[in-house]
C-alpha positions as CSV (number, residue, x, y, z in Angstrom):
1,M,109.7,34.0,141.1
2,G,107.6,36.1,143.5
3,L,108.9,39.0,142.2
4,V,108.4,38.2,138.5
5,R,104.7,37.2,139.5
6,L,104.2,40.6,141.1
7,L,105.4,42.4,138.2
8,T,103.2,40.3,135.9
9,K,100.3,41.1,137.9
10,E,100.9,44.8,137.8
11,R,101.6,45.0,134.1
12,L,98.3,42.9,133.4
13,T,96.4,45.3,135.8
14,L,97.6,48.4,134.1
15,A,96.9,46.9,130.4
16,A,93.3,46.3,131.9
17,L,93.1,49.6,133.0
18,L,94.1,51.1,129.7
19,L,91.8,48.8,127.9
20,V,88.9,50.0,130.0
21,H,89.9,53.5,129.7
22,L,90.1,53.1,125.9
23,A,86.7,51.6,125.6
24,L,85.1,54.3,127.7
25,L,86.8,57.1,125.5
26,V,85.6,55.2,122.3
27,R,82.3,55.1,123.6
28,E,82.2,58.7,124.5
29,A,83.6,59.8,121.2
30,A,80.9,57.6,119.2
31,V,77.9,59.0,121.0
32,T,78.9,62.6,121.4
33,G,77.7,65.0,118.8
34,V,79.9,67.5,117.3
35,T,80.9,70.2,119.8
36,T,81.6,73.9,119.4
37,D,85.2,74.1,118.8
38,E,85.7,70.9,116.7
39,P,85.1,71.8,113.1
40,N,87.5,74.6,113.5
41,H,90.1,72.2,114.8
42,I,89.3,69.6,112.2
43,L,89.8,72.0,109.4
44,A,93.1,73.7,111.0
45,G,94.7,70.1,111.2
46,H,93.5,69.5,107.4
47,F,95.2,72.6,106.2
48,F,98.2,72.0,108.4
49,W,98.8,68.7,106.7
50,Q,98.0,70.2,103.3
51,G,101.1,72.6,103.6
52,G,99.5,75.5,102.0
53,K,98.7,79.0,103.4
54,V,95.2,79.3,102.7
55,Y,93.9,78.8,106.0
56,H,95.9,79.2,109.2
57,V,94.5,79.5,112.8
58,P,97.4,81.0,114.7
59,D,96.1,80.7,118.2
60,L,95.8,76.8,117.6
61,A,99.0,75.1,118.6
62,P,100.5,72.6,116.0
63,L,100.5,69.5,118.2
64,L,96.5,68.9,117.7
65,K,96.9,69.5,113.9
66,I,99.8,67.1,113.6
67,V,98.1,64.3,115.3
68,T,94.6,64.6,113.7
69,G,95.1,66.4,110.5
70,W,95.8,63.3,108.4
71,T,92.5,62.1,109.0
72,P,90.4,64.6,106.9
73,R,93.3,64.6,104.5
74,A,92.8,60.9,104.1
75,F,89.3,61.4,102.9
76,S,90.3,64.2,100.2
77,L,87.7,66.5,101.7
78,D,86.3,68.8,99.0
79,I,86.7,72.2,100.7
80,P,84.2,74.9,99.4
81,D,85.6,78.2,97.8
82,H,84.4,80.4,100.6
83,P,85.3,84.2,101.0
84,R,85.8,83.6,104.7
85,W,88.8,81.4,103.9
86,Q,90.6,84.5,102.7
87,S,89.4,87.0,105.4
88,K,90.7,84.4,108.1
89,D,87.2,84.1,109.7
90,E,88.0,80.6,110.9
91,W,84.8,80.2,112.9
92,G,82.5,81.3,110.1
93,A,84.5,79.3,107.4
94,A,84.3,76.2,109.6
95,A,80.6,76.6,110.0
96,A,80.1,77.2,106.4
97,W,82.1,74.0,105.6
98,S,80.2,71.9,108.0
99,V,76.7,72.9,106.6
100,D,77.7,71.3,103.2
101,L,78.4,67.8,104.8
102,R,75.5,65.6,105.8
103,D,75.1,62.7,108.3
104,P,76.4,60.0,108.6
105,F,79.6,61.1,106.6
106,Y,80.1,64.2,108.7
107,Q,79.7,62.2,112.0
108,R,82.2,59.7,110.5
109,I,84.8,62.3,109.7
110,T,84.4,63.7,113.4
111,L,84.7,60.3,114.8
112,L,87.7,59.3,112.9
113,S,89.3,62.7,113.7
114,R,88.7,62.0,117.3
115,L,90.4,58.6,117.5
116,P,94.0,59.9,117.1
117,V,93.2,62.2,120.1
118,L,92.7,59.3,122.4
119,L,96.5,58.9,122.5
120,F,96.7,62.0,124.8
121,P,94.4,60.7,127.7
122,L,96.0,57.2,127.4
123,A,99.5,58.4,127.5
124,T,98.5,60.6,130.6
125,V,97.3,57.6,132.3
126,L,100.7,55.8,131.5
127,L,102.7,58.8,132.6
128,I,100.9,59.2,136.0
129,W,101.6,55.6,136.7
130,R,105.3,55.7,135.9
131,W,105.8,58.9,138.0
132,A,103.8,57.6,140.9
133,R,105.5,54.3,140.9
134,Q,108.7,55.9,141.7
135,F,107.6,57.1,145.1
136,S,104.5,55.1,146.0
137,G,104.9,51.6,144.6
138,P,103.0,49.6,142.2
139,A,99.5,49.9,144.1
140,G,99.7,53.5,144.6
141,A,100.6,54.0,140.8
142,L,97.6,52.0,139.6
143,L,95.3,54.0,142.0
144,A,96.5,57.2,140.7
145,A,96.2,56.0,137.1
146,A,92.8,54.9,137.8
147,I,91.7,58.1,139.0
148,F,92.4,59.9,135.7
149,A,91.1,57.0,133.8
150,F,87.6,57.3,135.3
151,E,87.6,61.1,136.0
152,P,84.3,62.2,134.1
153,T,85.7,65.7,132.8
154,A,89.1,63.8,131.5
155,L,86.7,61.1,130.0
156,G,84.2,63.7,128.3
157,H,86.7,66.1,126.7
158,G,89.5,63.5,126.3
159,A,87.4,62.0,123.4
160,L,87.0,65.3,121.6
161,V,89.3,67.1,119.0
162,K,90.5,69.6,121.6
163,N,93.8,70.2,123.2
164,D,92.7,70.1,126.8
165,V,94.0,66.6,127.5
166,A,96.9,67.3,125.3
167,A,97.7,70.2,127.6
168,A,97.4,68.1,130.5
169,L,99.7,65.5,129.2
170,A,102.3,68.1,128.2
171,Y,102.0,69.9,131.5
172,L,102.6,66.7,133.4
173,G,105.4,65.7,131.0
174,F,107.2,69.1,131.8
175,W,107.0,68.7,135.4
176,F,108.1,65.0,135.4
177,A,111.1,66.0,133.5
178,A,111.8,68.9,135.7
179,W,111.7,66.6,138.8
180,R,114.2,64.3,137.1
181,Y,116.5,67.2,136.3
182,W,116.1,68.3,139.8
183,R,117.2,64.8,141.1
184,Q,120.1,64.6,138.7
185,P,120.9,67.6,136.7
186,T,122.8,66.1,133.9
187,W,123.1,67.0,130.3
188,T,120.3,64.1,129.5
189,A,117.9,65.6,131.9
190,V,118.4,69.0,130.3
191,I,117.6,67.6,126.9
192,W,114.4,65.9,128.3
193,L,113.5,69.2,130.0
194,A,113.9,71.1,126.7
195,A,111.6,68.5,124.8
196,A,109.0,68.5,127.5
197,T,108.9,72.4,127.3
198,L,108.7,72.2,123.7
199,A,106.0,69.6,123.8
200,G,103.9,71.9,126.3
201,V,104.1,75.0,123.8
202,L,103.2,72.7,120.8
203,A,100.1,71.4,122.9
204,K,98.8,74.7,124.1
205,L,99.9,78.3,123.5
206,S,99.2,79.3,127.0
207,L,101.8,76.8,128.2
208,I,104.3,79.2,126.9
209,I,104.8,80.0,130.7
210,L,106.9,76.8,130.6
211,T,109.6,78.7,128.6
212,G,110.0,80.9,131.7
213,I,109.9,78.4,134.5
214,A,112.5,76.0,132.8
215,P,115.4,78.4,133.0
216,V,114.5,79.3,136.5
217,L,114.9,75.6,137.4
218,L,118.1,75.2,135.4
219,L,119.6,78.1,137.2
220,A,118.2,77.3,140.6
221,R,119.4,73.7,140.6
222,H,122.7,74.2,139.2
223,W,123.7,77.7,138.5
224,R,127.4,76.9,137.8
225,R,126.4,75.0,134.7
226,F,123.8,77.4,133.6
227,P,125.9,79.0,130.9
228,L,126.3,75.6,129.4
229,Y,122.9,74.1,129.9
230,F,120.7,77.2,128.8
231,P,122.0,77.4,125.2
232,L,121.5,73.7,124.8
233,F,117.9,74.1,126.1
234,T,117.0,77.0,123.9
235,A,118.6,75.7,120.9
236,I,116.4,72.5,121.2
237,L,113.2,74.6,122.0
238,Y,114.1,77.0,119.0
239,A,114.7,74.3,116.4
240,G,111.7,72.1,117.6
241,L,109.2,75.2,117.3
242,C,110.6,76.1,113.8
243,T,110.3,72.6,112.5
244,A,106.6,72.1,114.2
245,Y,105.6,75.5,112.3
246,Q,107.1,74.2,109.1
247,W,109.9,76.7,109.0
248,D,107.7,79.5,108.1
249,V,109.5,82.2,109.9
250,H,110.0,85.9,109.7
251,L,111.7,88.7,111.3
252,V,109.5,91.0,113.7
253,H,109.6,94.4,112.3
254,P,110.7,97.1,114.6
255,L,107.6,99.3,114.1
256,D,105.4,96.1,114.9
257,M,107.3,95.5,118.0
258,A,106.9,99.3,118.8
259,V,103.1,99.0,118.7
260,L,103.0,95.8,120.9
261,A,105.1,97.4,123.5
262,A,102.6,100.4,123.6
263,D,99.8,97.9,124.0
264,P,98.7,97.5,127.6
265,K,97.3,94.2,127.1
266,I,100.9,92.6,126.1
267,P,103.1,92.0,129.0
268,W,106.4,94.0,128.9
269,L,108.5,90.8,129.6
270,F,107.0,89.4,126.3
271,T,107.9,92.4,124.2
272,G,111.4,92.8,126.0
273,I,112.4,89.2,125.4
274,G,110.7,89.3,121.9
275,R,113.1,91.9,120.7
276,I,115.5,89.1,119.9
277,F,113.1,88.1,117.1
278,Q,114.1,91.6,115.3
279,W,117.1,89.7,114.2
280,L,116.4,85.9,114.9
281,P,113.5,84.6,112.7
282,V,110.4,83.4,114.7
283,P,107.9,81.1,113.5
284,R,105.1,83.4,112.0
285,Y,102.0,81.8,113.4
286,F,103.7,81.1,116.6
287,W,104.2,84.8,117.2
288,E,100.8,85.7,115.9
289,G,99.4,83.1,118.3
290,C,101.1,84.4,121.2
291,V,99.9,88.1,120.6
292,G,96.5,86.7,120.1
293,L,96.7,84.6,123.3
294,F,97.4,87.9,125.3
295,W,94.7,90.0,123.7
296,S,92.2,87.0,124.5
297,A,93.4,86.9,128.0
298,A,92.9,90.6,128.6
299,D,89.4,90.2,127.4
300,R,86.9,89.6,130.3
301,P,83.5,88.7,128.7
302,P,80.4,87.8,130.7
303,I,80.2,84.4,132.4
304,Y,77.6,82.4,133.9
305,L,78.1,81.1,137.5
306,L,75.8,80.1,140.4
307,G,72.7,80.8,138.5
308,S,73.5,84.5,137.4
309,V,75.3,86.3,134.7
310,R,78.5,88.0,135.9
311,H,79.8,90.8,133.6
312,T,83.4,90.0,134.2
313,A,85.5,86.9,135.2
314,D,85.3,85.6,138.7
315,P,88.4,84.4,140.6
316,W,86.3,81.8,142.4
317,Y,85.1,80.3,139.2
318,F,87.3,77.2,138.7
319,L,87.3,76.5,142.6
320,I,83.4,76.2,142.4
321,A,83.5,74.3,139.1
322,M,85.7,71.7,140.8
323,A,83.4,71.7,144.0
324,V,80.2,70.7,141.7
325,K,82.0,68.9,139.0
326,T,84.5,66.5,140.6
327,P,83.1,63.3,142.0
328,V,82.6,63.9,145.8
329,A,84.9,60.9,146.8
330,F,87.7,62.3,144.6
331,Q,87.2,65.6,146.3
332,A,87.7,64.2,149.7
333,L,90.7,62.1,148.4
334,F,92.3,65.2,146.9
335,L,91.9,67.4,149.9
336,A,93.4,64.8,152.2
337,A,96.2,64.1,149.9
338,G,96.9,67.9,149.5
339,V,97.2,68.1,153.3
340,Y,99.3,65.1,153.5
341,C,101.9,66.4,150.9
342,V,101.9,69.8,152.4
343,A,102.8,68.3,155.8
344,R,105.8,66.5,154.1
345,R,107.5,69.7,153.1
346,D,110.2,68.1,150.8
347,A,111.2,68.3,147.1
348,L,108.6,65.7,145.9
349,A,105.8,67.5,147.7
350,A,106.7,70.7,146.0
351,F,106.6,69.2,142.6
352,L,103.2,67.8,143.3
353,I,101.8,70.9,144.9
354,I,103.3,73.9,143.0
355,P,102.2,72.9,139.5
356,P,98.4,72.4,139.9
357,T,98.4,75.6,142.3
358,L,100.2,77.7,139.7
359,Y,97.9,76.4,136.8
360,I,94.6,77.0,138.6
361,G,95.8,80.4,140.1
362,L,96.7,81.6,136.6
363,A,93.5,80.4,135.0
364,S,91.5,82.0,137.9
365,L,92.9,85.3,137.0
366,S,92.2,84.9,133.2
367,G,89.2,86.2,131.5
368,H,88.7,82.8,129.7
369,Q,86.4,81.1,132.0
370,L,84.5,78.6,129.9
371,G,84.6,75.4,131.7
372,I,86.5,73.2,134.1
373,R,88.3,71.6,131.1
374,L,90.5,74.7,131.1
375,I,92.1,73.4,134.2
376,L,92.5,69.9,133.3
377,P,96.3,70.0,133.5
378,A,95.9,70.2,137.3
379,L,94.3,66.8,137.6
380,P,97.2,64.6,137.2
381,F,98.8,66.2,140.2
382,A,95.8,65.5,142.4
383,A,96.2,61.8,141.2
384,L,99.9,61.8,142.2
385,M,99.2,63.3,145.5
386,A,96.6,60.7,146.2
387,A,99.4,58.1,145.2
388,R,101.6,59.4,147.9
389,L,98.8,59.4,150.5
390,A,98.4,55.6,149.4
391,V,101.6,54.7,151.0
392,H,100.1,55.0,154.3
393,W,96.3,55.2,153.7
394,R,95.8,52.6,150.9
395,R,92.3,51.4,152.2
396,F,91.0,55.1,152.2
397,V,92.5,55.7,148.9
398,I,91.1,52.4,147.4
399,A,87.6,53.2,148.7
400,A,87.6,56.8,147.3
401,V,88.9,55.6,144.0
402,A,86.0,52.9,143.8
403,L,83.3,55.4,145.0
404,G,84.6,58.2,142.6
405,A,84.6,56.0,139.7
406,I,81.0,54.6,140.3
407,E,79.8,58.1,140.6
408,S,81.3,59.0,137.3
409,L,80.1,55.9,135.5
410,T,76.5,56.6,136.7
411,Y,76.2,59.2,134.2
412,F,78.4,57.7,131.5
413,P,78.8,58.6,128.5
414,H,77.8,62.2,129.4
415,G,81.1,63.2,130.8
416,I,80.8,66.7,129.4
417,A,77.6,67.5,131.3
418,F,78.8,65.6,134.6
419,F,77.8,67.2,137.8
420,N,78.4,65.4,141.1
421,I,75.7,64.1,143.5
422,A,76.1,66.8,145.8
423,A,75.2,69.2,143.2
424,G,72.2,67.1,142.2
425,G,73.7,65.5,139.1
426,P,73.7,66.8,135.6
427,A,69.9,67.4,135.6
428,N,70.6,70.4,138.0
429,G,73.7,71.4,136.3
430,L,72.4,74.8,134.9
431,R,71.9,76.0,138.6
432,Y,75.7,76.4,138.6
433,L,77.3,76.3,135.4
434,A,76.9,76.4,131.6
435,D,79.0,76.4,128.6
436,S,81.5,73.4,128.2
437,N,80.6,72.3,131.7
438,L,77.2,71.3,130.5
439,D,76.2,72.1,127.1
440,W,78.9,72.5,124.2
441,G,76.4,71.6,121.3
442,Q,77.0,67.9,121.8
443,D,73.4,66.5,121.6
444,L,71.7,67.1,118.3
445,P,72.0,63.4,117.3
446,A,70.5,62.4,120.7
447,L,67.6,65.0,119.9
448,R,67.1,63.5,116.5
449,D,66.8,60.0,118.2
450,W,64.5,61.1,120.8
451,A,62.2,62.9,118.2
452,R,62.0,59.7,116.1
453,K,61.4,57.6,119.1
454,N,58.6,59.8,120.4
455,N,57.2,60.7,116.8
456,V,57.6,64.3,117.5
457,K,57.6,66.8,114.7
458,G,57.2,70.6,114.2
459,F,58.9,71.5,117.6
460,R,60.8,74.7,117.7
461,L,64.5,74.5,118.1
462,A,67.1,77.0,119.4
463,Y,70.3,75.4,119.2
464,F,73.9,76.5,120.5
465,G,76.8,74.8,118.9
466,A,78.9,74.5,115.8
467,D,76.8,71.9,114.3
468,T,73.8,72.6,112.1
469,P,70.2,71.2,112.9
470,W,69.6,70.6,109.2
471,R,72.1,67.8,109.1
472,Y,69.5,65.6,111.3
473,F,66.0,67.4,110.6
474,T,63.9,68.5,107.8
475,G,61.6,71.7,107.7
476,E,58.7,69.2,108.6
477,D,60.6,68.2,111.8
478,I,61.6,71.5,113.4
479,L,60.7,75.2,113.1
480,S,64.1,76.9,113.4
481,T,63.8,79.5,116.1
482,P,67.5,81.2,116.1
483,P,68.8,82.7,119.2
484,P,69.1,86.6,119.4
485,W,72.6,86.9,118.1
486,N,71.6,90.2,116.3
487,D,68.7,92.5,116.0
488,A,67.4,90.8,112.9
489,L,67.2,87.4,114.5
490,A,65.6,88.9,117.7
491,K,62.7,90.3,115.6
492,G,62.2,93.2,117.8
493,Q,61.7,91.1,120.8
494,T,64.2,91.6,123.9
495,V,62.2,88.9,125.6
496,L,60.8,86.1,123.8
497,K,57.0,85.6,124.0
498,P,56.8,82.1,122.9
499,E,53.6,80.8,121.2
500,P,52.0,77.4,122.3
501,G,53.9,74.2,121.3
502,L,56.9,72.3,122.1
503,Y,60.4,73.8,122.4
504,A,63.8,72.4,122.5
505,I,66.5,74.9,123.7
506,S,70.2,74.4,124.4
507,A,70.8,74.9,128.0
508,T,73.9,77.4,127.4
509,L,71.5,79.8,125.5
510,L,69.1,80.0,128.8
511,P,71.2,82.3,130.9
512,G,71.7,84.8,128.0
513,H,75.3,85.7,129.0
514,F,76.5,85.1,125.3
515,F,74.0,87.8,124.0
516,Q,74.1,91.5,123.9
517,P,73.0,93.0,127.2
518,K,69.6,93.9,125.8
519,Y,68.8,90.3,125.2
520,E,70.2,88.6,128.2
521,N,66.6,87.8,129.3
522,Y,65.4,86.8,125.9
523,Y,64.6,83.3,127.4
524,Q,63.3,84.6,130.7
525,F,60.0,82.7,130.2
526,F,61.6,79.3,129.9
527,R,63.9,79.7,133.1
528,S,61.0,79.5,135.5
529,Q,59.5,76.5,133.7
530,T,60.4,72.9,134.4
531,P,61.6,70.8,131.2
532,V,59.4,67.9,130.3
533,A,62.5,66.1,129.1
534,R,66.3,66.8,128.9
535,I,68.2,65.4,126.0
536,G,71.7,64.3,127.1
537,Y,71.3,66.9,129.9
538,S,72.1,69.7,127.5
539,I,69.0,70.5,125.5
540,Y,65.8,71.1,127.4
541,I,62.2,70.3,126.1
542,Y,59.7,72.6,127.1
543,E,55.9,72.4,126.4
544,V,54.1,75.9,126.2
545,R,50.4,75.4,126.6
546,P,47.9,77.9,125.3
547,T,46.9,79.0,128.9
548,Q,50.6,80.1,129.6
């Protein structure tokens, strides 16, 4: 009876945690405006379910499309006939489509498309609990699950039509399957490892690295059965990829392969293994997506870090992002747990330490540095290490989880813009980072509400994001002041000389790192000014007086 009561109490606690996590996610999804990538993802899912070949986005893996695409399809959206569909300019096409839709319909479409995505963070909480329970018991497992459930970046980005948390779930699932195989290398374990590898590649194309890690694990753990296990693994992976890409397959032409082999941006290992697809059909958009991924990784655009523009990626970017965007108590907990696991020097420690180290390391070498969300797949492993620490330091772990959750909820529901108390909170976020760490275009609805509440009209707006201000404002409400994306918009000014009045400027625009070099200081005047208000921490309100 005592054991039954204990199990019942554990399940009820887990169910309560999941309900709280779901409620927080729904709140985030409901109040967060449209973010930069979402129109593109929503339309990609729509066309994926439509089954036609009008509009495909090769660099977007299918899993997000499969989970969310039915929602816009259910509304029978009227997609305008726009030439950008045919030219495969997905960003411009998505922007053109979104301009035609008005609030509240557009917000409702976005919200309903977000709701299926909530399955990913909820499943991640469950998987963390299940894995942690096997080595730390019920208490440690619940604490580990609570870390992910209350972590602000996981909450903020887990409520969006994005694949960041889907990638976190898939990456965690792969290493859980790998750990099970390592403990017991059976046929069943191989099947689970293949399925987990497939889920990873379908969640995010950058997880193609799993297709190289899995065979190494198969060989290292049971080399004698490798000739039997590897064909099974590859067959499941290949069949799953073809099915997910709707069997739109083709053979890679030898001339195309030769061009890729001569391209310094494409790894030799990829082209070497890829030659097999000269005689074995490969999903067309999977192949194109992988090639595009390598081109994107080789591109190292300017970034904004610690108050200055860097004209190339910085290897310290993600470590700094963790230092300012992770709740302080969680940081202390993760550091202690990491030291504890390193000291253990056993197989489990390796499976908890290597995955996040590998992921953060590869991300730090990449040129794609747009926010801490890109290393979310490392977070579940920090939670698992904390669960292992809880076996001997339970009170410390409980206190750290409670303090971290309180700090996170202090700024809820602004998970995207969260900065910890040591960094001064979200109000000081622009001192350190921009982009999806702070402002991803999410606060136009909040700006509208602020303007109505304060009866403010006629202010100038410079907006960064994929939404359109005209969904929320009329020409009487705002004077659109577009950023200097080109010479015509800049109107001959490399540095803006603002006229007297009220200005609303997206935080990500202020550093100028997305502009041509000659326009990097376009908003220099406002950098030295203190905003009179911050809308959702991502849009800054400035008042320019005649004397200024």
